[in-house]
C-alpha positions as CSV (number, residue, x, y, z in Angstrom):
1,M,142.8,-10.2,1.3
2,H,141.7,-7.1,3.1
3,V,144.7,-4.8,3.4
4,P,144.9,-3.0,6.8
5,D,146.3,0.5,7.4
6,G,150.1,0.6,7.5
7,F,150.9,-2.0,4.9
8,I,151.1,0.5,2.0
9,N,152.5,4.0,2.4
10,A,150.4,7.2,2.2
11,P,151.3,8.3,-1.3
12,V,150.6,4.9,-2.9
13,S,147.4,4.5,-0.8
14,A,146.3,8.0,-2.0
15,A,147.1,7.2,-5.6
16,A,145.2,3.9,-5.3
17,G,142.3,5.9,-3.8
18,V,142.2,8.2,-6.8
19,V,142.2,5.3,-9.3
20,A,139.5,3.6,-7.3
21,A,137.4,6.7,-7.1
22,G,137.7,7.2,-10.9
23,A,136.8,3.6,-11.5
24,V,133.7,3.9,-9.3
25,A,132.6,7.0,-11.1
26,V,133.0,5.3,-14.5
27,S,131.1,2.3,-13.1
28,L,128.2,4.4,-11.9
29,K,127.8,5.5,-15.5
30,G,128.3,2.0,-16.9
31,A,125.9,0.5,-14.4
32,R,123.1,2.6,-15.9
33,R,123.4,0.5,-19.1
34,E,123.5,-2.8,-17.1
35,L,120.7,-2.2,-14.7
36,D,117.0,-1.6,-14.9
37,E,114.2,-1.5,-12.3
38,R,113.9,-5.3,-12.5
39,T,117.6,-6.1,-12.0
40,A,118.6,-3.4,-9.5
41,P,117.2,-5.2,-6.5
42,L,119.1,-8.3,-7.6
43,A,122.4,-6.3,-7.7
44,G,121.8,-5.2,-4.1
45,L,121.2,-8.9,-3.2
46,V,124.5,-9.9,-4.9
47,A,126.4,-7.4,-2.7
48,A,124.7,-8.8,0.4
49,F,125.3,-12.4,-0.7
50,I,129.0,-11.6,-1.3
51,F,129.3,-10.0,2.2
52,A,127.8,-13.2,3.7
53,V,130.0,-15.6,1.8
54,Q,133.1,-13.6,2.7
55,M,132.5,-14.5,6.3
56,L,133.0,-18.1,5.5
57,N,136.8,-18.6,5.7
58,F,137.7,-22.1,4.4
59,P,141.0,-23.9,5.1
60,V,143.5,-24.0,2.2
61,A,146.8,-25.0,3.8
62,A,148.3,-25.6,7.2
63,G,147.4,-22.7,9.4
64,T,146.0,-20.7,6.5
65,S,142.4,-20.0,5.3
66,G,140.8,-18.1,2.4
67,H,137.5,-16.5,1.6
68,L,135.6,-15.4,-1.5
69,L,136.7,-12.1,-3.1
70,G,133.6,-12.0,-5.2
71,G,134.6,-9.9,-8.2
72,A,134.1,-12.7,-10.7
73,L,130.8,-13.7,-9.2
74,A,129.4,-10.1,-9.2
75,A,130.7,-9.4,-12.7
76,I,129.2,-12.5,-14.3
77,L,125.8,-12.1,-12.5
78,V,125.2,-8.4,-12.8
79,G,127.9,-7.0,-15.1
80,P,131.4,-5.7,-14.7
81,Y,130.5,-2.1,-13.9
82,T,127.8,-3.1,-11.4
83,G,130.2,-5.7,-10.1
84,I,132.7,-3.1,-9.2
85,L,130.1,-1.2,-7.3
86,C,128.9,-4.3,-5.5
87,I,132.4,-5.1,-4.2
88,S,132.9,-1.4,-3.3
89,V,129.8,-1.4,-1.2
90,V,130.9,-4.6,0.6
91,L,134.3,-3.2,1.3
92,L,132.9,0.1,2.6
93,M,130.5,-1.7,5.0
94,Q,133.3,-4.0,6.2
95,G,135.7,-1.1,6.8
96,I,133.3,1.2,8.5
97,L,131.2,-1.2,10.6
98,F,133.4,-4.2,11.2
99,A,137.0,-2.7,11.2
100,D,137.9,-5.2,8.4
101,G,140.3,-3.5,5.9
102,G,141.9,-0.2,6.7
103,L,140.0,3.0,6.0
104,T,143.1,4.7,4.6
105,A,143.6,1.5,2.6
106,L,140.0,1.5,1.2
107,G,141.3,2.6,-2.2
108,V,143.9,-0.1,-2.2
109,N,141.3,-2.7,-1.3
110,I,138.7,-1.5,-3.9
111,L,141.5,-1.5,-6.6
112,D,142.8,-4.9,-5.6
113,M,139.7,-6.9,-4.6
114,G,137.1,-5.0,-6.6
115,I,138.5,-3.6,-9.8
116,V,141.3,-6.1,-10.6
117,T,139.3,-9.2,-9.9
118,T,136.2,-8.0,-11.7
119,V,138.0,-6.8,-14.9
120,V,140.3,-9.9,-15.1
121,A,137.5,-12.3,-14.4
122,Y,134.9,-10.8,-16.8
123,A,137.4,-10.4,-19.6
124,L,138.5,-14.0,-19.3
125,F,134.9,-15.2,-18.9
126,R,133.8,-13.4,-22.1
127,A,136.8,-14.8,-24.0
128,L,135.9,-18.3,-22.9
129,V,132.2,-18.1,-23.7
130,G,133.1,-16.8,-27.1
131,V,134.7,-20.1,-28.1
132,L,132.7,-22.6,-26.0
133,P,129.3,-24.0,-26.8
134,R,126.4,-22.0,-25.5
135,T,125.3,-24.4,-22.7
136,R,124.9,-24.1,-19.0
137,R,127.8,-26.4,-18.4
138,S,130.1,-24.2,-20.6
139,M,129.0,-21.1,-18.7
140,T,129.7,-22.7,-15.4
141,A,133.1,-23.9,-16.6
142,A,134.0,-20.5,-17.9
143,S,132.9,-18.9,-14.5
144,F,135.1,-21.4,-12.7
145,V,138.2,-20.6,-14.7
146,A,137.6,-16.8,-14.6
147,A,137.2,-16.9,-10.8
148,L,140.2,-19.1,-10.3
149,V,142.5,-16.7,-12.3
150,S,141.1,-13.6,-10.7
151,V,142.4,-14.4,-7.2
152,P,146.1,-14.8,-8.0
153,A,145.7,-11.7,-10.3
154,A,144.6,-9.8,-7.2
155,A,147.6,-11.2,-5.3
156,C,149.9,-9.9,-8.1
157,A,148.2,-6.5,-7.9
158,F,148.9,-6.3,-4.2
159,T,152.5,-7.4,-4.7
160,L,152.9,-4.6,-7.2
161,M,151.5,-2.0,-4.9
162,Y,153.7,-3.3,-2.0
163,W,156.7,-3.2,-4.3
164,I,156.1,0.5,-5.0
165,G,154.9,1.6,-1.6
166,G,155.4,-1.1,1.0
167,T,156.3,0.2,4.5
168,T,158.7,-2.6,5.3
169,D,161.9,-3.7,3.6
170,I,161.1,-7.2,2.5
171,P,162.5,-8.8,-0.7
172,I,159.7,-8.5,-3.3
173,G,160.5,-12.0,-4.7
174,K,159.6,-13.6,-1.4
175,V,156.3,-11.6,-1.2
176,F,155.4,-12.5,-4.8
177,T,156.1,-16.2,-4.3
178,A,154.2,-16.4,-1.0
179,M,151.2,-14.3,-2.2
180,V,150.7,-16.1,-5.5
181,G,151.3,-19.5,-4.1
182,V,148.7,-19.3,-1.3
183,H,146.2,-17.4,-3.5
184,V,146.2,-20.0,-6.2
185,L,144.9,-22.4,-3.6
186,I,142.3,-19.8,-2.4
187,G,141.4,-19.3,-6.0
188,I,140.2,-22.9,-6.2
189,G,137.7,-22.3,-3.5
190,E,136.7,-19.0,-5.1
191,A,136.1,-20.8,-8.4
192,A,134.0,-23.5,-6.8
193,I,131.7,-21.0,-5.0
194,T,131.4,-18.9,-8.1
195,A,130.7,-21.8,-10.5
196,L,128.1,-23.3,-8.1
197,T,126.3,-20.0,-7.7
198,V,126.3,-19.0,-11.4
199,G,125.2,-22.5,-12.4
200,A,122.3,-22.4,-9.8
201,V,121.1,-19.0,-11.1
202,I,121.4,-20.1,-14.7
203,A,119.3,-23.2,-14.0
204,V,116.3,-21.1,-12.8
205,R,116.7,-17.7,-14.5
206,P,119.4,-17.6,-17.2
207,D,118.0,-14.4,-18.5
208,L,119.1,-12.6,-15.3
209,V,122.7,-13.7,-15.6
210,H,124.4,-10.7,-17.3
211,G,127.3,-12.8,-18.6
212,A,124.8,-15.0,-20.5
213,R,123.2,-12.2,-22.4
214,G,124.1,-10.8,-25.8
215,L,125.6,-14.1,-27.0
216,T,125.5,-14.9,-30.7
217,A,123.6,-18.1,-30.0
218,P,120.9,-18.8,-27.4
219,L,122.0,-20.4,-24.2
220,K,121.1,-24.1,-24.0
221,L,119.8,-26.0,-21.0
222,R,119.6,-29.7,-20.7
223,V,116.0,-30.9,-19.9
224,D,115.2,-34.6,-19.7
225,G,118.4,-35.4,-21.5
226,E,117.8,-33.0,-24.4
227,L,119.3,-29.5,-25.1
228,V,116.6,-26.8,-25.4
229,D,116.9,-23.0,-25.7
230,A,116.9,-21.2,-22.4
231,P,114.0,-18.8,-21.7
232,T,114.4,-15.4,-23.3
233,R,114.3,-12.3,-21.2
234,E,110.7,-11.2,-20.5
235,P,109.6,-7.6,-20.7
236,V,109.8,-5.6,-17.5
237,A,106.1,-5.3,-17.3
238,A,105.4,-9.0,-17.4
239,S,104.0,-10.0,-14.0
240,P,105.1,-13.7,-14.0
241,A,108.7,-12.6,-14.4
242,A,108.3,-10.0,-11.7
243,R,106.9,-12.7,-9.3
244,S,109.8,-15.0,-10.3
245,N,112.3,-12.2,-9.5
246,R,110.8,-11.7,-6.1
247,G,111.1,-15.5,-5.4
248,L,114.7,-15.5,-6.5
249,W,115.4,-12.4,-4.4
250,A,113.8,-13.9,-1.3
251,T,115.6,-17.2,-1.7
252,G,118.9,-15.4,-2.1
253,L,118.3,-13.2,0.9
254,V,117.4,-16.1,3.1
255,T,120.5,-18.0,2.0
256,A,122.7,-15.0,2.8
257,L,121.2,-14.6,6.2
258,V,121.6,-18.3,7.0
259,L,125.3,-18.2,5.8
260,A,126.1,-15.0,7.8
261,G,124.0,-15.7,10.8
262,F,124.6,-19.4,11.3
263,V,127.1,-21.1,9.0
264,S,129.8,-18.4,9.6
265,F,130.2,-19.7,13.2
266,Y,131.8,-22.8,11.7
267,A,134.2,-20.9,9.4
268,S,138.0,-21.4,9.8
269,A,139.6,-19.3,12.4
270,N,143.0,-19.4,10.7
271,P,144.4,-16.2,9.2
272,D,143.6,-15.7,5.6
273,G,146.2,-15.7,2.8
274,L,147.4,-12.1,3.2
275,E,147.4,-12.2,7.0
276,K,149.5,-15.4,6.9
277,V,152.0,-14.0,4.4
278,A,152.2,-10.7,6.3
279,T,153.0,-12.5,9.5
280,D,155.5,-14.9,7.9
281,Q,157.3,-12.3,5.8
282,G,157.1,-9.4,8.3
283,I,154.9,-7.2,6.2
284,D,152.8,-6.4,9.2
285,K,155.5,-4.7,11.3
286,K,154.0,-1.3,10.8
287,T,150.3,-2.2,10.9
288,E,148.3,0.7,12.3
289,P,145.2,0.5,14.6
290,H,141.9,0.6,12.7
291,A,140.0,3.8,12.9
292,S,136.8,1.7,13.6
293,K,138.4,-0.6,16.1
294,D,135.9,0.6,18.8
295,S,132.9,0.0,16.6
296,P,130.1,-2.1,18.3
297,L,130.5,-4.6,15.4
298,A,134.3,-4.7,15.2
299,D,135.8,-8.1,14.3
300,Y,132.3,-9.4,13.3
301,G,130.8,-9.6,16.8
302,V,128.3,-7.5,18.6
303,K,129.7,-5.6,21.6
304,D,128.6,-6.7,25.0
305,V,127.1,-10.0,23.7
306,S,129.1,-12.6,25.5
307,D,127.9,-15.7,23.6
308,A,130.3,-16.0,20.6
309,R,127.7,-17.9,18.5
310,I,125.0,-15.3,19.1
311,S,127.4,-12.3,18.8
312,G,128.8,-13.5,15.5
313,G,125.4,-14.4,14.1
314,L,123.9,-11.1,15.0
315,A,126.8,-9.2,13.4
316,G,126.5,-11.3,10.3
317,V,122.8,-10.6,10.0
318,I,123.3,-6.9,10.6
319,G,126.0,-6.8,8.0
320,V,123.9,-8.5,5.4
321,G,121.0,-6.1,6.1
322,A,123.2,-3.0,6.0
323,T,124.9,-4.1,2.8
324,L,121.5,-4.9,1.2
325,V,120.1,-1.5,2.1
326,V,123.1,0.5,1.0
327,G,123.6,-1.5,-2.1
328,S,120.0,-1.5,-3.2
329,G,119.6,2.2,-2.4
330,A,122.7,3.0,-4.6
331,F,121.5,0.8,-7.5
332,Y,118.0,2.3,-7.2
333,V,119.4,5.8,-7.6
334,V,121.4,4.6,-10.6
335,T,118.3,3.2,-12.3
336,R,116.3,6.3,-11.4
337,R,118.9,8.5,-13.1
338,R,118.8,6.2,-16.1
339,R,115.1,6.5,-16.4
340,T,115.2,10.3,-15.9
341,Q,117.8,10.7,-18.6
342,G,115.7,8.5,-20.9
343,E,112.6,10.5,-20.3
344,S,114.6,13.8,-20.9
345,A,116.0,12.3,-24.2
346,G,112.5,11.3,-25.2
347,A,111.1,14.7,-24.5
348,G,113.9,16.4,-26.4
349,S,113.2,14.1,-29.4
350,R,109.5,14.9,-29.3
351,T,110.2,18.6,-29.2
352,G,112.5,18.3,-32.2
353,E,109.8,16.5,-34.1
354,K,107.3,19.3,-33.4
355,V,109.8,22.0,-34.6
């Protein structure tokens, strides 16, 4: 659902950019409450993993494909504020390096794919886990429903922005029907990927799933046919937990590299939902050339590498690495500022006691 330059006019694109910038600023502050030195590297990994999975377009209808948006997955795993930052990093890397999603439409894409999906999915997820039993199966089911709803919600958000600032004169009813119809189908794929990933992480480290924390009853796991309390969060200084985090991080990174570097070659080549609707309805009549169209990684291939399999695989690996580095660096800075502020507050408290 990456919106290219030219779909939405300049005033609406600028307004979306202002909203997106404000949301990112708020998320930077909110992420300080969600992250610590133990979870920050995992947040960077989540961004890299979402980048990799977004390369795996899956068929949803005749001549149409879909891909993960990732807002629900990021919000449930690392928190809604950090989730917005994860998707923003992914979209920034895709726009600058791979000419995917317009640069003047970056605010539109962050608002649509990052903010709307994350907020809708996490709100629905929390509502569902508030009434369901505290079990791994319930958490997985809640993540499925939240992810499913988040995709047509993003389609509705795009339709609203197009209605206000679309550059072509197309009946909004046709755009709405086409966008929501195809993205409900894409949402099923999004839901399956999200539920499988959340369920897998809960199975090994439920304490690292942000959406499973702070519940009124302990999360239950089924072991040998019996329900038992999930492990509680270990202190940051506990070396066994740290080793386990490194193992989970390594497993996730290898998975992302395999998906982007190898499995992506077998992804559907059909246009995704927005591209298909834009072509069928004429929304793409005023599409503008991408500012990064001459990038050596444009269109997810390495320039001057003739073998399509190698070219796409290298581009995927580079993308995962770049997203991991930028994301991890950003989240490290967030946690450093949190620690610095905590130390300052502690020093101020001690000074007050002495006085």
